[in-house]
Structures are given as C-alpha cells and as structure tokens.
N, C-alpha and C positions, 0 to 999 in steps of 0.2 A: 568361534562361527555364531552369530546371533540367529536365534532362532525366529522364524515367520513369528509376525501378528497379526493378529483382527484389531479393525480399527473399530472405536467408541463409538460413531453412529454419526450422527443419530438413524435409528431405522424405521420405517414405511410402512406402512398397512397397502395393501391394493388403492382404498379411495386417497393415496395421499399423505393423510394424516401421520403424525410420529405416533409409533407403537409403545404409547406410554404403559408400563407396566405389564410388556409384553415379556416374549425371554425369545434367548438364542439358544436350542439346540445344537452341541457340536459331536457329527456321526460320522463310523467309518464308513465312505464311499460304495464298498463294494457288501457290507452285510447287513448298512441301516442301524448298526450297533452303538451304542454310546460310544464315544472315542473323549481320552484324557485329552483337557486343554490345562493350559497352565499358568498364573499369576505371577512368575516371575519368569525371567530370561535364561535363568538356569534349569529351567523345568522342575524344581522341586517342590512348589506349591501348585499344588492341585485348585481347580478352578470348579468352581458349583457346574452342573451341568444337571439341566439346563442354569443357565444366569439371566436372572429378575433384570429388565430393560428400567430404567430409572425416567423419572415423572418427565423427561425431556426425549424418551426414545433413545438412548443413550447404555453403554454399558458402565459398570459403576468403576471400573478400570479395564486396565492394557489385559489383552489375554495373548497368549504366546501358544502356538500350536507345538505338540511333540515330532515326532519321526511319521513321514508317510504324506497321504491325502485324507482331507476332509471336505464332510457334507456341513453345510451351516445351515441350517432353517431357523427360520422365524415365524413364531407363534404370536396370534393376538393374546387377552386373557381369555376371550368367548371361544377359544378355540377347541373343540371336543376331544383331540386328539391328545390333550395334554390334561385331560380331567381325569 
C-alpha cells in the first residue's frame, strides 16, 4: 500500500502571494501536537517538522503521511506562533 502524500505546492499566503521561506507544520488534528511525516513511501525517513518552503513557496521534496489523520498548517516567516 502506498502512503498518502502531501503535494509539493506552491503554498500561498492570504494575500495570494507564494509563501516564500514560510513553513508547513504537520499536526495531530485531535491534540494539535506535532505528528511525524516522512520523506519516503516506506515511512522510514522522518521529515523535518515544520518544513521550510523554498524560494517559490514549495516543499523541497515529497512528504508522506503515516497512519491516521493529519492537520497541516502553513505559516509565513513573520508568524509569531513559530517564533
């Protein structure tokens, strides 16, 4: 079985510009605690969490989900919640 994956993007801010240098954070939707995501389909290589988006607002590589539901939040560089 292939693990579900998260699209590479680009990801946008509320003003419709690319979220250059922003981050995506993967969370458990019930507890809002960080939840492991992976860089490979076999779920053996943990991804960073949060993951920094590149100069075009995209993930640097494909990300795969483990078991269960995920909440994915996007933050810009100036977002105080991650400071």
